[in-house]
C-alpha positions as CSV (number, residue, x, y, z in Angstrom):
1,M,0.3,-0.1,-0.1
2,G,3.4,2.3,0.0
3,G,1.7,4.3,-2.9
4,Q,-1.6,4.9,-1.8
5,T,-3.0,8.1,-0.4
6,L,-4.6,7.7,2.9
7,E,-7.9,8.3,1.7
8,A,-7.6,5.5,-0.6
9,R,-6.5,3.4,2.0
10,L,-9.6,4.6,4.0
11,R,-12.0,3.7,1.3
12,Q,-11.0,0.3,0.3
13,G,-11.0,-1.0,4.0
14,G,-7.3,-0.5,4.8
15,L,-8.3,1.0,8.5
16,D,-10.9,-1.1,9.2
17,E,-9.4,-3.1,11.8
18,I,-8.3,-0.3,13.8
19,L,-11.5,1.5,13.7
20,R,-13.4,-1.7,14.6
21,K,-11.1,-1.9,17.6
22,L,-11.4,1.9,18.8
23,Y,-15.2,2.6,17.7
24,G,-16.7,-0.9,17.6
25,A,-17.9,-3.0,14.7
26,P,-21.6,-1.6,14.9
27,H,-19.7,2.0,14.4
28,L,-17.2,1.2,11.4
29,E,-19.3,3.2,8.5
30,R,-19.7,6.2,11.2
31,A,-15.8,5.9,11.6
32,R,-15.0,5.9,8.2
33,T,-16.9,8.7,7.4
34,R,-15.5,10.6,10.2
35,C,-12.2,10.0,9.0
36,A,-13.1,11.3,5.6
37,G,-14.3,14.1,6.9
38,V,-11.2,14.9,8.7
39,L,-9.1,14.5,5.7
40,E,-11.3,16.5,3.4
41,G,-11.0,19.0,6.5
42,F,-7.3,18.8,6.1
43,A,-7.0,19.5,2.2
44,G,-9.4,22.5,2.7
45,A,-7.4,24.0,5.5
46,F,-4.0,23.2,4.1
47,G,-4.5,22.7,0.3
48,G,-2.8,19.3,0.3
49,E,-3.1,15.7,1.2
50,A,-2.7,14.5,4.4
51,Q,-0.1,12.0,5.5
52,A,-1.2,10.2,8.7
53,L,-4.3,10.1,10.9
54,F,-3.8,10.2,14.8
55,S,-6.4,9.8,17.6
56,A,-6.6,10.5,21.3
57,P,-9.4,9.5,23.9
58,G,-11.3,11.5,26.2
59,R,-11.1,9.9,29.9
60,T,-13.3,9.0,32.7
61,E,-12.3,8.9,36.4
62,L,-13.6,5.9,38.0
63,G,-12.0,6.1,41.4
64,G,-9.3,8.4,43.1
65,N,-11.4,11.9,43.1
66,H,-8.7,14.5,43.8
67,T,-6.2,11.8,44.6
68,D,-3.2,12.3,41.6
69,H,-1.9,15.5,42.6
70,Q,-1.4,14.2,46.4
71,H,0.8,11.3,44.7
72,G,-2.0,9.0,45.5
73,Q,-3.9,6.0,43.7
74,V,-6.9,6.3,40.9
75,L,-8.6,4.1,38.7
76,A,-9.6,5.8,35.2
77,A,-10.3,4.4,31.7
78,G,-9.9,6.0,27.9
79,V,-13.2,6.3,26.5
80,D,-14.6,6.0,22.9
81,L,-14.5,9.8,22.4
82,D,-12.0,11.1,20.9
83,I,-10.0,13.9,19.0
84,L,-9.0,12.8,15.4
85,A,-6.2,14.6,13.6
86,A,-5.3,14.5,9.9
87,V,-1.5,15.5,9.7
88,A,1.4,16.5,7.2
89,P,4.6,17.6,8.3
90,N,6.1,20.8,6.8
91,E,9.4,22.6,6.4
92,S,8.3,26.1,7.6
93,G,9.4,25.6,11.2
94,V,5.7,26.2,12.3
95,I,3.0,23.9,13.6
96,R,-0.3,25.0,12.5
97,V,-3.4,23.5,14.3
98,Q,-6.9,23.9,12.5
99,S,-9.5,22.6,14.9
100,E,-13.1,22.2,13.2
101,G,-15.0,25.3,14.3
102,Y,-12.1,27.5,15.6
103,P,-9.7,29.9,14.2
104,L,-6.3,28.5,13.2
105,V,-3.4,28.0,15.8
106,T,0.1,29.1,15.0
107,V,3.0,28.3,16.9
108,D,6.9,29.0,15.8
109,M,9.2,26.2,16.7
110,A,12.0,28.6,17.3
111,E,10.3,30.3,20.0
112,L,9.4,27.6,23.0
113,S,9.4,29.4,25.9
114,P,6.1,29.8,28.3
115,R,4.1,33.2,27.1
116,P,2.0,34.7,30.1
117,S,-0.5,36.0,27.1
118,E,-1.0,32.7,26.1
119,E,-1.9,30.9,29.3
120,N,-5.3,29.2,29.0
121,T,-4.9,28.8,25.4
122,T,-4.7,26.1,22.6
123,A,-1.4,27.7,21.8
124,A,0.1,27.3,25.2
125,L,-0.3,23.5,25.0
126,V,1.2,23.0,21.7
127,R,3.9,25.1,22.7
128,G,4.3,23.3,25.9
129,V,4.4,20.1,24.1
130,A,6.9,21.1,22.0
131,A,9.1,22.6,24.6
132,R,9.5,19.7,26.7
133,M,10.0,17.2,23.8
134,A,12.6,19.2,22.5
135,E,14.0,19.5,25.9
136,L,14.1,15.7,26.4
137,G,15.7,15.5,22.8
138,C,13.1,15.4,20.3
139,P,14.8,16.9,17.1
140,L,12.0,19.7,16.6
141,K,14.8,22.2,15.3
142,G,13.4,23.4,11.9
143,A,10.6,21.0,12.0
144,G,7.4,21.9,11.3
145,L,3.4,20.3,10.8
146,D,-0.1,20.9,9.7
147,A,-2.8,19.4,11.7
148,Y,-7.1,19.2,11.0
149,M,-8.6,18.1,14.0
150,K,-12.1,17.1,14.5
151,S,-13.2,16.3,18.4
152,S,-16.2,14.1,19.9
153,V,-15.2,14.9,23.3
154,P,-17.5,17.9,24.6
155,G,-15.9,20.8,26.3
156,G,-16.5,21.0,29.5
157,S,-17.8,17.2,29.8
158,G,-15.5,16.3,32.5
159,L,-14.1,13.7,29.8
160,S,-10.7,15.7,29.4
161,S,-10.3,17.4,26.2
162,S,-7.5,19.3,27.2
163,A,-5.4,16.2,28.2
164,A,-7.0,14.4,25.0
165,F,-5.4,17.3,23.0
166,E,-1.9,17.3,24.9
167,V,-1.6,13.5,24.2
168,L,-2.8,14.1,20.7
169,V,0.0,16.4,20.1
170,G,2.7,14.5,21.8
171,T,1.7,11.2,20.1
172,I,2.1,13.2,16.7
173,L,5.3,14.9,17.4
174,N,6.9,11.3,18.9
175,S,5.5,9.6,15.4
176,L,6.7,12.2,12.9
177,F,9.8,13.1,14.3
178,W,11.1,11.0,16.9
179,E,10.5,7.6,15.7
180,D,8.0,6.8,18.9
181,R,10.7,6.8,21.4
182,C,8.3,8.4,23.7
183,S,6.2,5.6,26.0
184,A,2.8,6.1,26.5
185,V,3.4,7.3,30.3
186,E,6.1,9.7,29.2
187,I,3.7,11.2,26.4
188,A,1.4,11.7,29.7
189,Q,3.9,13.4,31.6
190,I,4.6,15.6,28.5
191,G,1.2,16.8,28.5
192,Q,1.1,17.4,32.1
193,Y,3.9,19.7,32.0
194,A,2.4,21.6,29.3
195,E,-0.7,22.2,31.1
196,N,1.2,22.8,34.6
197,V,3.9,25.3,33.2
198,F,2.5,26.8,29.8
199,F,-1.4,26.8,30.1
200,G,-1.4,27.5,33.9
201,K,-3.5,24.9,35.5
202,P,-2.1,22.9,37.9
203,C,-3.4,19.5,37.2
204,G,-2.4,16.1,38.4
205,L,-1.2,13.4,35.7
206,M,-4.4,11.2,36.0
207,D,-6.2,12.8,32.8
208,Q,-3.1,12.3,30.8
209,T,-2.3,8.8,31.7
210,A,-5.8,7.5,31.2
211,S,-5.6,9.4,27.4
212,S,-2.3,8.2,26.7
213,V,-2.6,4.5,27.9
214,G,-6.3,3.4,27.1
215,G,-8.2,1.2,28.5
216,V,-9.0,0.9,32.4
217,V,-5.8,1.6,34.1
218,A,-4.9,1.5,37.9
219,I,-2.3,4.0,38.6
220,D,-0.2,4.6,41.5
221,F,1.7,8.0,41.8
222,A,3.8,7.2,44.7
223,D,6.6,7.8,42.2
224,T,5.4,10.5,39.8
225,A,8.6,10.1,37.7
226,H,7.7,6.7,37.0
227,P,3.8,6.1,38.0
228,K,3.0,2.3,38.5
229,V,0.3,1.6,35.4
230,E,-1.7,-1.7,35.2
231,Q,-4.2,-2.1,32.6
232,I,-7.4,-3.9,33.9
233,A,-10.3,-5.6,31.8
234,L,-13.7,-4.5,32.2
235,D,-16.9,-5.5,29.9
236,L,-19.5,-3.1,31.2
237,A,-22.0,-4.6,29.1
238,A,-21.2,-8.0,30.2
239,S,-21.7,-6.8,34.0
240,G,-25.3,-5.5,32.9
241,Y,-24.5,-1.9,33.1
242,A,-24.0,1.3,31.2
243,M,-21.7,4.2,32.1
244,C,-23.2,7.8,32.0
245,I,-21.6,11.2,32.1
246,L,-24.2,13.6,33.0
247,D,-23.8,17.2,32.2
248,S,-25.1,19.6,35.0
249,G,-25.4,22.6,32.8
250,A,-23.0,24.7,34.9
251,D,-20.1,26.4,33.8
252,H,-16.8,25.4,35.4
253,A,-14.7,28.4,33.7
254,D,-14.4,30.6,36.5
255,L,-13.4,27.9,38.9
256,T,-9.7,28.0,39.1
257,G,-9.6,29.2,42.3
258,E,-11.7,26.2,43.7
259,Y,-9.5,23.8,42.2
260,A,-6.6,25.7,43.2
261,A,-7.7,25.5,47.1
262,V,-8.0,22.0,47.2
263,T,-4.2,21.8,46.5
264,E,-3.3,24.8,48.6
265,E,-5.3,23.3,51.7
266,L,-3.6,19.9,51.4
267,R,-0.4,21.3,51.1
268,A,-1.1,23.3,54.5
269,V,-2.0,20.0,55.8
270,C,1.4,18.7,54.6
271,A,3.4,21.4,55.5
272,C,2.8,20.7,59.5
273,F,5.0,17.6,58.9
274,G,7.4,19.3,56.7
275,K,6.2,17.3,53.7
276,E,4.9,18.5,50.2
277,V,1.9,15.8,49.3
278,L,0.0,13.7,51.4
279,R,1.2,10.7,50.4
280,E,4.4,11.3,52.2
281,V,2.5,11.9,55.3
282,P,1.6,8.3,57.2
283,E,-2.2,8.7,58.3
284,E,-1.3,7.6,61.5
285,D,0.5,10.8,61.8
286,F,-2.0,12.7,60.8
287,L,-4.8,11.5,63.3
288,A,-2.0,11.5,66.0
289,D,-1.6,15.7,65.5
290,L,-4.8,16.2,64.4
291,A,-5.8,19.1,67.0
292,C,-2.7,21.0,65.9
293,V,-3.2,20.5,62.1
294,R,-6.5,21.7,62.6
295,K,-5.2,25.0,64.0
296,A,-2.7,25.4,61.4
297,A,-4.9,23.8,58.5
298,G,-8.3,24.6,59.0
299,D,-11.3,22.3,59.4
300,R,-11.8,22.2,55.4
301,G,-8.3,21.3,54.7
302,V,-8.5,18.4,57.6
303,L,-11.7,17.2,55.9
304,R,-10.3,17.0,52.5
305,A,-7.1,15.1,54.0
306,F,-9.5,12.6,55.4
307,H,-11.1,12.1,52.0
308,V,-7.7,11.4,50.0
309,Y,-6.6,8.8,52.6
310,G,-9.9,7.0,52.2
311,E,-10.0,7.4,48.7
312,N,-6.4,6.0,47.8
313,R,-7.9,2.8,50.0
314,R,-11.0,3.0,47.6
315,A,-9.2,3.4,44.4
316,A,-7.1,0.2,45.1
317,A,-9.9,-1.5,46.4
318,E,-12.4,-0.9,43.3
319,A,-9.0,-1.9,41.3
320,Q,-9.2,-5.2,43.3
321,A,-13.0,-5.7,42.6
322,L,-12.9,-5.1,38.8
323,R,-9.7,-7.8,38.6
324,C,-11.8,-10.2,40.8
325,G,-15.2,-9.6,38.9
326,D,-17.0,-8.4,41.6
327,F,-19.0,-5.4,40.2
328,A,-21.4,-5.2,43.0
329,E,-18.4,-4.3,45.3
330,F,-17.2,-2.0,42.9
331,L,-20.6,0.0,42.6
332,R,-20.4,-0.2,46.7
333,L,-17.3,1.6,46.6
334,V,-18.5,4.1,44.0
335,R,-21.1,4.9,46.2
336,E,-18.5,5.5,49.0
337,S,-16.3,7.6,47.2
338,G,-19.3,9.9,46.1
339,R,-20.4,10.4,49.4
340,S,-16.8,11.3,50.7
341,S,-16.1,13.9,47.7
342,A,-19.7,15.4,49.0
343,M,-18.9,15.3,52.7
344,Y,-15.1,15.6,53.2
345,L,-13.6,16.8,49.8
346,Q,-16.6,19.3,49.4
347,N,-15.9,19.7,45.7
348,I,-19.8,19.8,44.5
349,V,-21.0,23.2,45.4
350,P,-18.8,25.8,45.0
351,T,-18.2,28.1,47.8
352,G,-20.9,30.1,49.1
353,A,-23.3,28.9,46.4
354,V,-27.2,28.9,47.5
355,G,-29.2,29.5,44.1
356,H,-27.2,27.6,41.9
357,Q,-26.0,24.1,43.0
358,E,-26.5,22.3,39.7
359,M,-24.1,19.3,40.3
360,M,-25.9,18.6,43.6
361,V,-29.0,18.7,41.7
362,A,-27.6,16.4,38.7
363,I,-26.7,13.9,41.5
364,A,-29.8,13.9,43.9
365,L,-32.1,13.7,40.7
366,A,-29.6,10.4,39.3
367,E,-29.9,9.0,42.8
368,R,-33.7,9.0,42.4
369,L,-33.9,7.7,39.0
370,L,-31.6,4.8,40.2
371,E,-33.8,3.7,42.5
372,G,-31.2,2.1,44.7
373,R,-29.7,0.5,42.1
374,G,-26.4,1.5,40.3
375,A,-24.4,4.2,41.4
376,V,-23.5,8.0,41.0
377,R,-20.9,10.0,42.1
378,I,-19.0,13.7,41.4
379,H,-16.7,13.2,38.4
380,G,-13.1,14.9,37.8
381,G,-12.5,18.0,39.2
382,G,-15.9,19.0,40.6
383,F,-17.7,22.2,41.7
384,A,-19.3,22.0,38.0
385,G,-19.2,19.8,35.0
386,T,-20.3,16.3,35.4
387,A,-21.2,13.7,37.4
388,Q,-21.1,10.0,36.6
389,A,-23.3,7.4,36.7
390,F,-23.6,3.3,36.3
391,V,-26.9,2.3,34.9
392,P,-28.9,-0.8,35.0
393,L,-28.9,-1.7,31.1
394,E,-32.7,-2.4,31.6
395,M,-32.8,1.2,33.1
396,L,-30.8,2.8,30.9
397,E,-33.6,4.6,28.5
398,K,-35.9,5.8,31.0
399,F,-32.6,6.9,33.2
400,R,-31.4,9.5,30.1
401,A,-35.3,10.6,29.9
402,G,-35.4,11.4,33.4
403,I,-32.2,13.2,33.4
404,E,-32.3,15.1,29.9
405,A,-36.2,16.0,30.9
406,V,-34.5,18.1,34.0
407,L,-30.8,19.1,32.7
408,G,-31.9,19.4,28.7
409,T,-31.6,17.3,25.6
410,G,-28.0,15.9,25.3
411,S,-27.0,15.9,28.8
412,C,-26.8,12.4,29.4
413,H,-23.8,11.1,27.5
414,T,-23.2,7.1,27.3
415,V,-19.6,6.3,26.9
416,T,-17.7,2.9,26.5
417,V,-14.1,1.9,27.5
418,R,-11.6,2.4,24.6
419,P,-8.8,-0.3,25.0
420,V,-6.4,2.0,23.2
421,G,-4.9,5.3,24.1
422,G,-3.1,7.7,21.6
423,I,-2.5,6.3,18.5
424,R,-1.3,6.9,14.6
425,L,-4.2,4.9,13.1
426,D,-2.4,4.5,9.5
427,R,0.4,2.7,10.9
428,T,-1.5,0.6,13.0
429,V,-2.4,-3.4,11.6
């Protein structure tokens, strides 16, 4: 197939195997159509033919709410919603990214230092990923590329479109310019660096790792330079459940202070013991000095520490339940996690909010519709955004109708676990 264009390979079924793996056999034709649309978009945007196709998935957090930034344990999964990119290298020394529906983003590879004016922008993520890869030895001097992207990961959905984008850019640069030398975990770390240093968001490493590795992953961040990552098999349909992401309708754009307060208050707890993160503070020491910690860090910081200690144990127990095929125990732990996030972590209602408590309403509604079955919990950062529900298959349509009657059409997204993370589609057999 050496002389064939990507469009010809796609049309003749040359990518069918990987498309079935990523999106499922029932959705093959839709996946082909989407790939064709991205190739057509590239031609329209850049006036030539794409030479490669890449994809990186959104992610869902299954367990370990706000534990990753404390070097804790999490359980996460890549999902079947992704960002798809048609790409071709150029020799301009510039990366040009055209995302469908958005302005063209241009990043000069000759200037890879953080720019305060770019904070919270797509350009910051592109520049940050490229900068970190160049620091690690990727030969990007004089390199450039054009990319046309189309996303099925809803922005603000809690499925981490930003991590998918970072992983996608890292996967593209790794493949085109560095002979795939970076591992999936290293690409995740590069994405986190870009988000922390260039984008200006103090995120942990869970989102990028789940997107880059794919499947269900149990991650232990005790050593963040070398996190332990284990893939665990999970067939939700065989367990009799669907996974739904519930969009509360609340905007989390102005909640950076709320997210930062979680890490700041936990840092104050750790400072009582001369440590940086809670993983370095034995729980017995925390409990023994609780009176002093309350005075130094405040009660909300103490309660958030209680959550992290318990959530680390739950994430490990959830992973073990899935290994053993005990889905009922997994659901029990998910419900327990949701209660801990609400009571101790307190990341469902923004500080002082009274008239607008969209996340809590979404969770209360889901619990009522589930009638004691399944599970629902806050999903991701919290305060706004989304909740996650595990819904018995026979209740799914009624559940969806009940959620969307209150939260709006399209507010209930059913997602499945994707077995593959960031990937080059045209090179995979």
